OpenMM code with the backbone's topology and positions (N, CA, C; nanometers):
from openmm import Vec3, app, unit

residues = "UNK UNK UNK UNK UNK UNK UNK UNK UNK UNK UNK UNK UNK UNK UNK UNK UNK UNK UNK UNK UNK UNK UNK UNK UNK UNK UNK UNK UNK UNK UNK UNK UNK UNK UNK UNK UNK UNK UNK UNK UNK UNK UNK UNK UNK UNK UNK UNK UNK UNK UNK UNK UNK UNK UNK UNK UNK UNK UNK UNK UNK UNK UNK UNK UNK UNK UNK UNK UNK UNK UNK UNK UNK UNK UNK UNK UNK UNK UNK UNK UNK UNK UNK UNK UNK UNK UNK UNK UNK UNK UNK UNK UNK UNK UNK UNK UNK UNK UNK UNK UNK UNK UNK UNK UNK UNK UNK UNK UNK UNK UNK UNK UNK UNK UNK UNK UNK UNK UNK UNK UNK UNK UNK UNK UNK UNK UNK UNK UNK UNK UNK UNK UNK UNK UNK UNK UNK UNK UNK UNK UNK UNK UNK UNK UNK UNK UNK UNK UNK UNK UNK UNK UNK UNK UNK UNK UNK UNK UNK UNK UNK UNK UNK UNK UNK UNK UNK UNK UNK UNK UNK UNK UNK UNK UNK UNK UNK UNK UNK UNK UNK UNK UNK UNK UNK UNK".split()
positions = [
    Vec3(1.3923, -2.9532, -0.6803),
    Vec3(1.2908, -2.8516, -0.6224),
    Vec3(1.3566, -2.7180, -0.6654),
    Vec3(1.2563, -2.6273, -0.6910),
    Vec3(1.2895, -2.4959, -0.7272),
    Vec3(1.3076, -2.3936, -0.6111),
    Vec3(1.4222, -2.3268, -0.5941),
    Vec3(1.4586, -2.2323, -0.4785),
    Vec3(1.3307, -2.1303, -0.4988),
    Vec3(1.2665, -2.1089, -0.3747),
    Vec3(1.1583, -2.0107, -0.3667),
    Vec3(1.2047, -1.8678, -0.4077),
    Vec3(1.3295, -1.8531, -0.3723),
    Vec3(1.3739, -1.6968, -0.3676),
    Vec3(1.4043, -1.6651, -0.5332),
    Vec3(1.4466, -1.7786, -0.6039),
    Vec3(1.4739, -1.7515, -0.7600),
    Vec3(1.3412, -1.7391, -0.8195),
    Vec3(1.2392, -1.8134, -0.7969),
    Vec3(1.1225, -1.8411, -0.8632),
    Vec3(1.0500, -1.6855, -0.8306),
    Vec3(1.0581, -1.6366, -0.7171),
    Vec3(0.9966, -1.5152, -0.6902),
    Vec3(1.0657, -1.3922, -0.7546),
    Vec3(1.2134, -1.4013, -0.7605),
    Vec3(1.2708, -1.2963, -0.8118),
    Vec3(1.2349, -1.2980, -0.9662),
    Vec3(1.2236, -1.4084, -1.0191),
    Vec3(1.1889, -1.4382, -1.1700),
    Vec3(1.0409, -1.3677, -1.1866),
    Vec3(0.9576, -1.4060, -1.1046),
    Vec3(0.8121, -1.3590, -1.1019),
    Vec3(0.8182, -1.2204, -1.1047),
    Vec3(0.8900, -1.1524, -1.0030),
    Vec3(0.8982, -1.0125, -0.9827),
    Vec3(0.9507, -0.9404, -1.0985),
    Vec3(1.0336, -0.9882, -1.1589),
    Vec3(1.0985, -0.9313, -1.2543),
    Vec3(1.0268, -0.9344, -1.4044),
    Vec3(0.9618, -1.0466, -1.4118),
    Vec3(0.8804, -1.0724, -1.5429),
    Vec3(0.7590, -0.9642, -1.5181),
    Vec3(0.7123, -0.9407, -1.3818),
    Vec3(0.5959, -0.8929, -1.3817),
    Vec3(0.6139, -0.7276, -1.3783),
    Vec3(0.7143, -0.6782, -1.3484),
    Vec3(0.7709, -0.5666, -1.3606),
    Vec3(0.8155, -0.4993, -1.4957),
    Vec3(0.8675, -0.6062, -1.5451),
    Vec3(0.9019, -0.5833, -1.7084),
    Vec3(0.7762, -0.5672, -1.8002),
    Vec3(0.6794, -0.6278, -1.7622),
    Vec3(0.5516, -0.6432, -1.8364),
    Vec3(0.4561, -0.5406, -1.8047),
    Vec3(0.4653, -0.4864, -1.6845),
    Vec3(0.3852, -0.3701, -1.6327),
    Vec3(0.3607, -0.2559, -1.7124),
    Vec3(0.2434, -0.2126, -1.7373),
    Vec3(0.2182, -0.0834, -1.8160),
    Vec3(0.2042, 0.0202, -1.7131),
    Vec3(0.3142, 0.1197, -1.6971),
    Vec3(0.2995, 0.2227, -1.5963),
    Vec3(0.1566, 0.3195, -1.6307),
    Vec3(0.0980, 0.3763, -1.5575),
    Vec3(-0.0178, 0.4762, -1.5541),
    Vec3(0.0460, 0.6105, -1.6167),
    Vec3(0.1487, 0.6455, -1.5685),
    Vec3(0.2273, 0.7723, -1.6001),
    Vec3(0.3521, 0.7640, -1.6288),
    Vec3(0.4116, 0.8860, -1.6626),
    Vec3(0.5533, 0.8932, -1.6998),
    Vec3(0.6498, 0.8827, -1.5829),
    Vec3(0.6118, 0.9417, -1.4634),
    Vec3(0.6757, 0.9129, -1.3342),
    Vec3(0.6792, 0.7479, -1.3003),
    Vec3(0.5565, 0.6997, -1.3051),
    Vec3(0.5648, 0.5659, -1.2641),
    Vec3(0.6491, 0.4812, -1.3577),
    Vec3(0.6696, 0.5134, -1.4791),
    Vec3(0.7346, 0.4350, -1.5811),
    Vec3(0.9085, 0.4480, -1.5375),
    Vec3(0.9309, 0.5767, -1.5005),
    Vec3(1.0647, 0.5964, -1.4643),
    Vec3(1.0798, 0.5131, -1.3310),
    Vec3(0.9850, 0.5062, -1.2479),
    Vec3(1.0113, 0.4102, -1.1152),
    Vec3(1.0037, 0.2758, -1.1578),
    Vec3(0.9207, 0.2399, -1.2592),
    Vec3(0.9433, 0.0709, -1.2947),
    Vec3(1.0623, 0.0420, -1.3512),
    Vec3(1.1261, 0.1482, -1.4393),
    Vec3(1.2678, 0.1152, -1.4770),
    Vec3(1.3701, 0.1056, -1.3557),
    Vec3(1.3571, 0.1787, -1.2562),
    Vec3(1.4296, 0.1626, -1.1406),
    Vec3(1.4318, 0.0167, -1.0828),
    Vec3(1.3114, -0.0258, -1.0728),
    Vec3(1.2858, -0.1298, -0.9985),
    Vec3(1.3447, -0.2601, -1.0969),
    Vec3(1.3051, -0.2482, -1.2200),
    Vec3(1.3770, -0.3518, -1.3069),
    Vec3(1.5282, -0.3566, -1.2969),
    Vec3(1.5901, -0.2453, -1.3108),
    Vec3(1.7191, -0.2304, -1.2943),
    Vec3(1.7901, -0.2961, -1.1677),
    Vec3(1.7114, -0.2486, -1.0624),
    Vec3(1.7512, -0.3230, -0.9215),
    Vec3(1.7479, -0.4679, -0.9251),
    Vec3(1.6198, -0.5420, -0.9775),
    Vec3(1.6241, -0.6631, -0.9658),
    Vec3(1.7278, -0.7418, -1.0830),
    Vec3(1.7455, -0.6800, -1.2099),
    Vec3(1.8397, -0.7338, -1.2834),
    Vec3(1.9900, -0.7423, -1.2195),
    Vec3(2.0294, -0.6169, -1.1285),
    Vec3(2.1391, -0.6319, -1.0559),
    Vec3(2.1518, -0.6945, -0.9376),
    Vec3(2.0671, -0.7302, -0.8822),
    Vec3(2.0583, -0.7813, -0.7386),
    Vec3(1.9733, -0.9233, -0.7293),
    Vec3(2.0369, -1.0278, -0.7418),
    Vec3(1.9716, -1.1582, -0.7470),
    Vec3(1.8727, -1.1666, -0.5985),
    Vec3(1.9320, -1.0978, -0.5029),
    Vec3(1.8525, -1.0987, -0.3640),
    Vec3(1.7719, -0.9704, -0.3574),
    Vec3(1.7258, -0.9082, -0.4612),
    Vec3(1.6598, -0.7873, -0.4326),
    Vec3(1.5252, -0.7757, -0.3808),
    Vec3(1.4818, -0.8856, -0.3471),
    Vec3(1.3330, -0.8862, -0.2815),
    Vec3(1.3569, -0.9308, -0.1262),
    Vec3(1.4873, -0.9389, -0.0770),
    Vec3(1.5090, -0.9874, 0.0482),
    Vec3(1.5382, -0.8769, 0.1262),
    Vec3(1.4841, -0.8715, 0.2523),
    Vec3(1.5046, -0.7481, 0.3463),
    Vec3(1.6541, -0.7145, 0.3714),
    Vec3(1.7273, -0.8241, 0.3478),
    Vec3(1.8788, -0.7948, 0.3609),
    Vec3(1.9407, -0.7299, 0.2572),
    Vec3(1.8752, -0.7247, 0.1625),
    Vec3(1.9324, -0.6141, 0.0304),
    Vec3(1.9367, -0.4881, 0.0871),
    Vec3(2.0665, -0.4205, 0.0886),
    Vec3(2.0715, -0.3091, 0.1351),
    Vec3(2.1462, -0.2217, 0.0338),
    Vec3(2.0994, -0.0973, -0.0075),
    Vec3(2.0151, -0.0236, 0.0874),
    Vec3(1.8578, -0.0250, 0.0363),
    Vec3(1.8357, -0.1003, -0.0859),
    Vec3(1.6957, -0.1143, -0.1213),
    Vec3(1.6556, -0.2395, -0.1510),
    Vec3(1.5259, -0.2856, -0.1223),
    Vec3(1.4746, -0.4018, -0.1524),
    Vec3(1.3198, -0.3925, -0.1731),
    Vec3(1.2762, -0.4881, -0.2694),
    Vec3(1.1418, -0.4885, -0.3174),
    Vec3(1.0662, -0.5432, -0.2026),
    Vec3(0.9551, -0.4629, -0.1729),
    Vec3(0.8301, -0.5053, -0.0850),
    Vec3(0.7060, -0.5336, -0.1505),
    Vec3(0.5993, -0.5559, -0.1107),
    Vec3(0.4616, -0.6035, -0.1663),
    Vec3(0.3714, -0.5679, -0.0692),
    Vec3(0.2550, -0.4640, -0.1145),
    Vec3(0.1532, -0.4319, -0.0348),
    Vec3(0.0190, -0.4301, -0.1245),
    Vec3(-0.0727, -0.3921, -0.0462),
    Vec3(-0.2208, -0.4393, -0.0878),
    Vec3(-0.3081, -0.3134, -0.0536),
    Vec3(-0.3598, -0.2374, -0.1362),
    Vec3(-0.4813, -0.1301, -0.0905),
    Vec3(-0.6046, -0.2177, -0.0937),
    Vec3(-0.6516, -0.2353, 0.0238),
    Vec3(-0.7950, -0.2940, 0.0337),
    Vec3(-0.9167, -0.2116, 0.0222),
    Vec3(-1.0021, -0.2407, -0.0730),
    Vec3(-1.1187, -0.1507, -0.0875),
    Vec3(-1.2490, -0.2312, -0.0365),
    Vec3(-1.3488, -0.1861, 0.0173),
    Vec3(-1.4734, -0.2404, 0.0406),
    Vec3(-1.5525, -0.2828, -0.0844),
    Vec3(-1.6185, -0.3757, -0.0591),
    Vec3(-1.7102, -0.4507, -0.1829),
    Vec3(-1.7670, -0.3393, -0.2548),
    Vec3(-1.8194, -0.2511, -0.1960),
    Vec3(-1.8632, -0.1228, -0.2889),
    Vec3(-1.7548, -0.0208, -0.3500),
    Vec3(-1.6463, -0.0409, -0.3101),
    Vec3(-1.5384, 0.0415, -0.3508),
    Vec3(-1.5267, 0.1831, -0.2915),
    Vec3(-1.6093, 0.2026, -0.1831),
    Vec3(-1.6241, 0.3365, -0.1244),
    Vec3(-1.5400, 0.3699, -0.0261),
    Vec3(-1.4841, 0.2789, 0.0519),
    Vec3(-1.4076, 0.2891, 0.1595),
    Vec3(-1.2620, 0.1922, 0.1409),
    Vec3(-1.1714, 0.2618, 0.2146),
    Vec3(-1.0345, 0.1985, 0.1971),
    Vec3(-0.9940, 0.1293, 0.3510),
    Vec3(-0.9412, 0.0293, 0.3537),
    Vec3(-0.9052, -0.0381, 0.4894),
    Vec3(-0.7532, -0.0040, 0.5216),
    Vec3(-0.7181, 0.0865, 0.5974),
    Vec3(-0.5897, 0.1091, 0.6422),
    Vec3(-0.5390, 0.0704, 0.7619),
    Vec3(-0.4084, 0.0424, 0.7918),
    Vec3(-0.3544, 0.0272, 0.8996),
    Vec3(-0.2799, 0.1315, 0.9748),
    Vec3(-0.2943, 0.1436, 1.1127),
    Vec3(-0.2152, 0.2411, 1.1717),
    Vec3(-0.0640, 0.1559, 1.2089),
    Vec3(0.0281, 0.1953, 1.1388),
    Vec3(0.1511, 0.1051, 1.1465),
    Vec3(0.2316, 0.1597, 1.2934),
    Vec3(0.2585, 0.0414, 1.3492),
    Vec3(0.2963, 0.0765, 1.4829),
    Vec3(0.4451, 0.1474, 1.4902),
    Vec3(0.5408, 0.1176, 1.4204),
    Vec3(0.6787, 0.1520, 1.3994),
    Vec3(0.6791, 0.3165, 1.3382),
    Vec3(0.5636, 0.3164, 1.2491),
    Vec3(0.5767, 0.4475, 1.1689),
    Vec3(0.4858, 0.5437, 1.2292),
    Vec3(0.4056, 0.4918, 1.3113),
    Vec3(0.2765, 0.5586, 1.3536),
    Vec3(0.2096, 0.6480, 1.2452),
    Vec3(0.1784, 0.5909, 1.1314),
    Vec3(0.1280, 0.6568, 1.0169),
    Vec3(0.0264, 0.5421, 0.9547),
    Vec3(-0.0804, 0.5953, 0.8929),
    Vec3(-0.1703, 0.5217, 0.8203),
    Vec3(-0.1204, 0.4752, 0.6806),
    Vec3(-0.1269, 0.3494, 0.6358),
    Vec3(-0.0877, 0.2900, 0.5308),
    Vec3(-0.1649, 0.1775, 0.4760),
    Vec3(-0.1477, 0.1346, 0.3542),
    Vec3(-0.2072, 0.0304, 0.3072),
    Vec3(-0.1516, -0.1031, 0.3588),
    Vec3(-0.2101, -0.2235, 0.3667),
    Vec3(-0.1327, -0.3444, 0.4093),
    Vec3(0.0039, -0.3827, 0.3419),
    Vec3(0.1100, -0.4126, 0.3929),
    Vec3(0.2165, -0.4814, 0.3129),
    Vec3(0.3148, -0.4807, 0.4017),
    Vec3(0.4488, -0.5373, 0.3163),
    Vec3(0.5599, -0.5532, 0.3892),
    Vec3(0.6501, -0.6327, 0.3325),
    Vec3(0.7455, -0.6923, 0.3882),
    Vec3(0.8845, -0.7543, 0.3297),
    Vec3(0.8014, -0.8993, 0.2553),
    Vec3(0.8928, -0.9502, 0.1841),
    Vec3(0.8651, -1.0699, 0.0938),
    Vec3(0.9242, -1.1888, 0.1996),
    Vec3(0.8611, -1.2953, 0.1966),
    Vec3(0.9164, -1.4069, 0.2711),
    Vec3(0.9776, -1.5219, 0.1923),
    Vec3(1.0487, -1.6081, 0.2804),
    Vec3(1.1019, -1.7070, 0.2011),
    Vec3(0.9931, -1.8209, 0.1424),
    Vec3(0.8863, -1.8276, 0.1708),
    Vec3(0.7831, -1.9026, 0.1356),
    Vec3(0.6971, -1.8622, 0.0048),
    Vec3(0.7244, -1.7197, -0.0147),
    Vec3(0.6420, -1.6570, -0.1186),
    Vec3(0.7054, -1.6938, -0.2670),
    Vec3(0.6169, -1.7289, -0.3650),
    Vec3(0.6360, -1.7706, -0.4776),
    Vec3(0.6029, -1.6513, -0.6044),
    Vec3(0.5242, -1.5668, -0.5531),
    Vec3(0.4860, -1.4517, -0.6433),
    Vec3(0.4803, -1.3167, -0.5688),
    Vec3(0.4941, -1.2103, -0.6330),
    Vec3(0.4971, -1.0969, -0.5750),
    Vec3(0.3508, -1.0568, -0.5241),
    Vec3(0.2531, -1.0978, -0.6303),
    Vec3(0.1087, -1.0917, -0.5837),
    Vec3(0.0754, -1.1683, -0.4852),
    Vec3(0.1247, -1.2895, -0.4695),
    Vec3(0.1007, -1.3610, -0.3448),
    Vec3(0.1618, -1.3186, -0.2285),
    Vec3(0.2780, -1.2352, -0.2286),
    Vec3(0.3262, -1.1834, -0.1050),
    Vec3(0.2338, -1.0831, -0.0607),
    Vec3(0.1893, -1.0054, -0.1539),
    Vec3(0.1007, -0.8707, -0.1100),
    Vec3(-0.0323, -0.9226, -0.0594),
    Vec3(-0.0819, -1.0560, -0.1263),
    Vec3(-0.2125, -1.0799, -0.0426),
    Vec3(-0.1880, -1.1414, 0.0788),
    Vec3(-0.0745, -1.2320, 0.0999),
    Vec3(-0.0262, -1.2801, 0.2225),
    Vec3(-0.0230, -1.1675, 0.3086),
    Vec3(0.0417, -1.0424, 0.3095),
    Vec3(0.0557, -0.9473, 0.3913),
    Vec3(-0.0733, -0.8951, 0.4099),
    Vec3(-0.1759, -0.8625, 0.3135),
    Vec3(-0.2848, -0.8046, 0.3473),
    Vec3(-0.3847, -0.8861, 0.4403),
    Vec3(-0.3755, -1.0236, 0.4262),
    Vec3(-0.4595, -1.1015, 0.5250),
    Vec3(-0.3808, -1.0979, 0.6679),
    Vec3(-0.2606, -1.1090, 0.6547),
    Vec3(-0.1907, -1.1013, 0.7951),
    Vec3(-0.2152, -0.9752, 0.8646),
    Vec3(-0.2249, -0.8582, 0.8095),
    Vec3(-0.2210, -0.7307, 0.8767),
    Vec3(-0.3721, -0.6908, 0.8903),
    Vec3(-0.4690, -0.7461, 0.8113),
    Vec3(-0.5987, -0.7059, 0.8183),
    Vec3(-0.6863, -0.7957, 0.8768),
    Vec3(-0.6487, -0.9285, 0.8894),
    Vec3(-0.7366, -1.0208, 0.9448),
    Vec3(-0.8708, -1.0578, 0.8570),
    Vec3(-0.8764, -0.9908, 0.7293),
    Vec3(-0.9878, -1.0232, 0.6422),
    Vec3(-0.9578, -1.1108, 0.5549),
    Vec3(-1.0663, -1.2094, 0.5607),
    Vec3(-1.0469, -1.3459, 0.4621),
    Vec3(-1.1427, -1.3278, 0.3558),
    Vec3(-1.1096, -1.3874, 0.2404),
    Vec3(-1.1796, -1.3844, 0.1069),
    Vec3(-1.1703, -1.2718, 0.0357),
    Vec3(-1.0219, -1.1953, 0.0536),
    Vec3(-0.9851, -1.0919, -0.0367),
    Vec3(-0.9723, -1.1355, -0.1798),
    Vec3(-1.0319, -1.0540, -0.2676),
    Vec3(-0.9872, -1.0707, -0.4179),
    Vec3(-0.9114, -0.9807, -0.4686),
    Vec3(-0.7762, -1.0266, -0.4857),
    Vec3(-0.6637, -0.9612, -0.5522),
    Vec3(-0.6577, -0.9585, -0.6905),
    Vec3(-0.6139, -0.8286, -0.7325),
    Vec3(-0.6065, -0.8089, -0.9000),
    Vec3(-0.4627, -0.8209, -0.8944),
    Vec3(-0.4015, -0.9344, -0.9774),
    Vec3(-0.2642, -0.9687, -0.9454),
    Vec3(-0.1788, -0.8537, -1.0543),
    Vec3(-0.2495, -0.7565, -1.0936),
    Vec3(-0.1602, -0.6532, -1.1861),
    Vec3(-0.1426, -0.5421, -1.0856),
    Vec3(-0.0025, -0.4977, -1.0856),
    Vec3(0.0235, -0.3833, -0.9861),
    Vec3(-0.0643, -0.2657, -1.0133),
    Vec3(-0.1026, -0.1762, -0.9085),
    Vec3(-0.1711, -0.0458, -0.9308),
    Vec3(-0.0585, 0.0750, -0.9555),
    Vec3(0.0430, 0.0634, -0.8407),
    Vec3(0.1291, 0.1675, -0.8327),
    Vec3(0.2744, 0.1343, -0.7743),
    Vec3(0.3684, 0.1968, -0.8104),
    Vec3(0.5078, 0.1657, -0.7532),
    Vec3(0.5439, 0.2740, -0.6708),
    Vec3(0.6059, 0.2557, -0.5465),
    Vec3(0.6298, 0.3702, -0.4646),
    Vec3(0.7637, 0.3499, -0.3849),
    Vec3(0.8695, 0.4461, -0.4121),
    Vec3(0.9983, 0.4262, -0.3355),
    Vec3(0.9892, 0.5189, -0.2071),
    Vec3(1.0110, 0.4731, -0.1050),
    Vec3(1.0183, 0.5335, 0.0157),
    Vec3(1.1050, 0.5129, 0.1027),
    Vec3(1.1811, 0.5887, 0.1981),
    Vec3(1.2613, 0.5832, 0.2918),
    Vec3(1.1828, 0.5089, 0.4269),
    Vec3(1.2714, 0.4076, 0.4843),
    Vec3(1.1884, 0.3284, 0.5854),
    Vec3(1.3315, 0.3607, 0.6951),
    Vec3(1.3331, 0.4337, 0.7660),
    Vec3(1.4287, 0.4690, 0.8870),
    Vec3(1.4365, 0.3603, 0.9899),
    Vec3(1.3323, 0.2952, 1.0114),
    Vec3(1.3317, 0.1802, 1.1294),
    Vec3(1.3401, 0.0636, 1.0832),
    Vec3(1.3892, 0.0353, 0.9349),
    Vec3(1.4085, -0.1025, 0.8833),
    Vec3(1.5583, -0.1628, 0.9041),
    Vec3(1.6413, -0.0813, 0.9218),
    Vec3(1.7876, -0.1424, 0.9156),
    Vec3(1.8610, -0.0257, 1.0080),
    Vec3(1.9323, -0.0714, 1.1189),
    Vec3(1.9985, 0.0211, 1.1970),
    Vec3(2.1245, 0.0874, 1.1085),
    Vec3(2.1437, 0.0627, 1.0075),
    Vec3(2.2618, 0.1383, 0.9209),
    Vec3(2.1746, 0.2646, 0.8621),
    Vec3(2.0546, 0.2625, 0.8453),
    Vec3(1.9753, 0.3856, 0.7977),
    Vec3(1.9903, 0.3828, 0.6703),
    Vec3(1.9192, 0.4759, 0.5688),
    Vec3(1.9289, 0.4848, 0.4150),
    Vec3(1.8593, 0.3741, 0.3553),
    Vec3(1.7537, 0.2921, 0.4229),
    Vec3(1.6927, 0.1746, 0.3615),
    Vec3(1.5789, 0.2479, 0.2584),
    Vec3(1.5496, 0.2023, 0.1391),
    Vec3(1.4473, 0.2231, 0.0725),
    Vec3(1.3640, 0.0906, 0.0461),
    Vec3(1.2077, 0.1036, 0.0533),
    Vec3(1.1420, 0.0025, 0.0260),
    Vec3(1.1208, 0.0505, -0.1384),
    Vec3(1.1103, -0.0558, -0.2246),
    Vec3(1.0760, -0.0320, -0.3600),
    Vec3(0.9236, -0.1015, -0.3518),
    Vec3(0.8243, -0.0437, -0.3257),
    Vec3(0.6984, -0.1117, -0.2827),
    Vec3(0.6374, -0.1381, -0.4328),
    Vec3(0.5918, -0.2468, -0.4322),
    Vec3(0.4737, -0.2879, -0.5412),
    Vec3(0.3487, -0.2990, -0.4921),
    Vec3(0.2405, -0.1944, -0.5441),
    Vec3(0.1414, -0.2047, -0.4558),
    Vec3(0.0079, -0.2672, -0.5574),
    Vec3(-0.0618, -0.3388, -0.5042),
    Vec3(-0.1692, -0.4129, -0.5462),
    Vec3(-0.3098, -0.3875, -0.4905),
    Vec3(-0.4038, -0.4200, -0.5387),
    Vec3(-0.5262, -0.3738, -0.5174),
    Vec3(-0.6302, -0.5147, -0.4859),
    Vec3(-0.6808, -0.5235, -0.3599),
    Vec3(-0.7854, -0.6162, -0.3347),
    Vec3(-0.9367, -0.5628, -0.2813),
    Vec3(-1.0371, -0.6413, -0.3336),
    Vec3(-1.1546, -0.5982, -0.2765),
    Vec3(-1.2077, -0.7057, -0.1821),
    Vec3(-1.2372, -0.6589, -0.0616),
    Vec3(-1.3012, -0.7196, 0.0447),
    Vec3(-1.4474, -0.7684, 0.0287),
    Vec3(-1.4609, -0.8742, 0.0648),
    Vec3(-1.6163, -0.9323, 0.0722),
    Vec3(-1.6955, -0.8412, 0.1377),
    Vec3(-1.8519, -0.8492, 0.1072),
    Vec3(-1.9212, -0.7761, 0.1845),
    Vec3(-1.9171, -0.7890, 0.3349),
    Vec3(-1.9447, -0.7208, 0.4130),
    Vec3(-1.9368, -0.7574, 0.5715),
    Vec3(-1.7970, -0.8124, 0.6268),
    Vec3(-1.6985, -0.7578, 0.5686),
    Vec3(-1.5849, -0.8306, 0.5931),
    Vec3(-1.5353, -0.7719, 0.7249),
    Vec3(-1.4866, -0.8689, 0.8174),
    Vec3(-1.4512, -0.8384, 0.9558),
    Vec3(-1.2903, -0.8252, 0.9702),
    Vec3(-1.2507, -0.7115, 1.0188),
    Vec3(-1.0975, -0.6922, 1.0279),
    Vec3(-1.0561, -0.6994, 1.1694),
    Vec3(-0.9254, -0.7280, 1.1711),
    Vec3(-0.8596, -0.7162, 1.3109),
    Vec3(-0.7493, -0.6532, 1.2974),
    Vec3(-0.6760, -0.6134, 1.4327),
    Vec3(-0.5489, -0.5657, 1.4481),
    Vec3(-0.4520, -0.6603, 1.4706),
    Vec3(-0.3516, -0.6448, 1.3836),
    Vec3(-0.2222, -0.7404, 1.3992),
    Vec3(-0.1276, -0.6884, 1.4955),
    Vec3(-0.0424, -0.7513, 1.5408),
    Vec3(0.0814, -0.7070, 1.6228),
    Vec3(0.1507, -0.6000, 1.5656),
    Vec3(0.1664, -0.5858, 1.4311),
    Vec3(0.2270, -0.4926, 1.3477),
    Vec3(0.1529, -0.3494, 1.3673),
    Vec3(0.0423, -0.3589, 1.4080),
    Vec3(-0.0428, -0.2284, 1.3924),
    Vec3(-0.1002, -0.1698, 1.5305),
    Vec3(-0.1314, -0.0486, 1.5279),
    Vec3(-0.1823, 0.0281, 1.6640),
    Vec3(-0.3515, 0.0121, 1.6267),
    Vec3(-0.3827, 0.0263, 1.4928),
    Vec3(-0.5307, 0.0291, 1.4651),
    Vec3(-0.5564, -0.0329, 1.3318),
    Vec3(-0.6755, -0.0705, 1.2985),
    Vec3(-0.6948, -0.1156, 1.1268),
    Vec3(-0.8304, -0.0445, 1.1322),
    Vec3(-0.8623, 0.0101, 1.0411),
    Vec3(-0.9905, 0.1157, 1.0204),
    Vec3(-1.0257, 0.1305, 0.8811),
    Vec3(-1.1555, 0.1280, 0.8522),
    Vec3(-1.1947, 0.1505, 0.7001),
    Vec3(-1.2421, 0.3158, 0.7381),
    Vec3(-1.1899, 0.3769, 0.6060),
    Vec3(-1.1974, 0.5176, 0.5776),
    Vec3(-1.2589, 0.5204, 0.4493),
    Vec3(-1.3376, 0.6292, 0.4434),
    Vec3(-1.3986, 0.6804, 0.2962),
    Vec3(-1.2851, 0.7145, 0.2222),
    Vec3(-1.3076, 0.6664, 0.1005),
    Vec3(-1.2108, 0.6572, -0.0005),
    Vec3(-1.1777, 0.8130, -0.0233),
    Vec3(-1.2673, 0.9191, -0.0125),
    Vec3(-1.2501, 1.0488, -0.0496),
    Vec3(-1.2096, 1.1260, 0.0855),
    Vec3(-1.1946, 1.0748, 0.1797),
    Vec3(-1.1609, 1.1277, 0.3195),
    Vec3(-1.0417, 1.0495, 0.3940),
    Vec3(-0.9339, 1.0386, 0.3265),
    Vec3(-0.8366, 0.9322, 0.3783),
    Vec3(-0.7671, 1.0273, 0.5184),
    Vec3(-0.7075, 0.9532, 0.5969),
    Vec3(-0.6424, 1.0200, 0.7303),
    Vec3(-0.5095, 1.0648, 0.7161),
    Vec3(-0.4744, 1.0869, 0.5846),
    Vec3(-0.3485, 1.1360, 0.5397),
    Vec3(-0.3593, 1.1922, 0.4149),
    Vec3(-0.2818, 1.3005, 0.3865),
    Vec3(-0.2748, 1.3843, 0.2554),
    Vec3(-0.1531, 1.3366, 0.1986),
    Vec3(-0.0927, 1.2164, 0.2392),
    Vec3(0.0251, 1.1824, 0.1497),
    Vec3(0.0015, 1.1720, -0.0221),
    Vec3(0.0595, 1.2404, -0.0884),
    Vec3(0.0264, 1.2129, -0.2362),
    Vec3(0.0342, 1.0972, -0.2974),
    Vec3(0.1252, 1.0185, -0.2416),
    Vec3(0.1293, 0.8941, -0.3086),
    Vec3(0.0130, 0.7977, -0.2618),
    Vec3(-0.0415, 0.8083, -0.1544),
    Vec3(-0.1471, 0.7520, -0.0934),
    Vec3(-0.2867, 0.7845, -0.1596),
    Vec3(-0.2881, 0.9024, -0.1824),
    Vec3(-0.4158, 0.9644, -0.2393),
    Vec3(-0.4074, 0.9204, -0.3988),
    Vec3(-0.2847, 0.9274, -0.4495),
    Vec3(-0.2746, 0.8734, -0.5924),
    Vec3(-0.3067, 0.7243, -0.6039),
    Vec3(-0.2885, 0.6248, -0.5000),
    Vec3(-0.2966, 0.4863, -0.5081),
    Vec3(-0.4426, 0.4784, -0.4963),
    Vec3(-0.5127, 0.5476, -0.3995),
    Vec3(-0.6702, 0.5315, -0.4052),
    Vec3(-0.7387, 0.5592, -0.5149),
    Vec3(-0.6755, 0.6725, -0.5907),
    Vec3(-0.7279, 0.7142, -0.7107),
    Vec3(-0.7069, 0.6017, -0.8251),
    Vec3(-0.6033, 0.5655, -0.8269),
    Vec3(-0.5547, 0.4824, -0.9331),
    Vec3(-0.6584, 0.3443, -0.9152),
    Vec3(-0.6566, 0.3037, -0.8021),
    Vec3(-0.7412, 0.1633, -0.7611),
    Vec3(-0.8854, 0.1904, -0.7943),
    Vec3(-0.9305, 0.2983, -0.7656),
    Vec3(-1.0744, 0.3119, -0.8011),
    Vec3(-1.0913, 0.3354, -0.9340),
    Vec3(-1.0227, 0.3904, -1.0285),
    Vec3(-1.0338, 0.4099, -1.1637),
    Vec3(-1.0011, 0.2460, -1.2024),
    Vec3(-0.9103, 0.1867, -1.1813),
    Vec3(-0.8852, 0.0439, -1.2255),
    Vec3(-1.0180, -0.0240, -1.2241),
    Vec3(-1.0958, -0.0141, -1.1245),
    Vec3(-1.2133, -0.1092, -1.0791),
    Vec3(-1.3389, -0.0449, -1.1731),
    Vec3(-1.3212, 0.0897, -1.2149),
    Vec3(-1.4118, 0.1545, -1.3143),
    Vec3(-1.4000, 0.0989, -1.4415),
    Vec3(-1.2913, 0.0629, -1.4780),
    Vec3(-1.2618, 0.0337, -1.6333),
    Vec3(-1.2827, -0.1205, -1.6696),
] * unit.nanometer
topology = app.Topology()
chain = topology.addChain("A")
for resn in residues:
    res = topology.addResidue(resn, chain)
    for name in ("N", "CA", "C"):
        topology.addAtom(name, app.Element.getBySymbol(name[0]), res)
């Protein structure tokens, strides 16, 4: 029997080694992730300090005009769905899809298994020692028409937002939405 962490690590490393970054900055971040995973056999586990890889999903409406975001309870900010990899995850894309379904309640999401964006961010509430960074691998999923969402225990709210009128001006979120919509047009 294969150890799920080993296969998840192998999947993530292969995925990130082969990913074609959309710009020079994303290529620099991709190299950081690859180096991290090459150096850290537990680099996807939340116990890996100070950095660990996470998986998230930007959920777009069936017509690609709206974005489903969660108001994260601990951060009190609007984000795409996502979080830590779990022991049962065997692929990074699968972890991202699991998180999206858990946090949105939307069934029938169609996930693009190729990452859209990578984002390194501080997570002060993740570890009492502080200095924790999520090396987030961001995917894209399209919700079925008439999708019904729900608020999870990790969220204060889950809501559809117009793709061009997000509740945040965070440049990484804006870029994520732009890259995702561009991916769907090509």
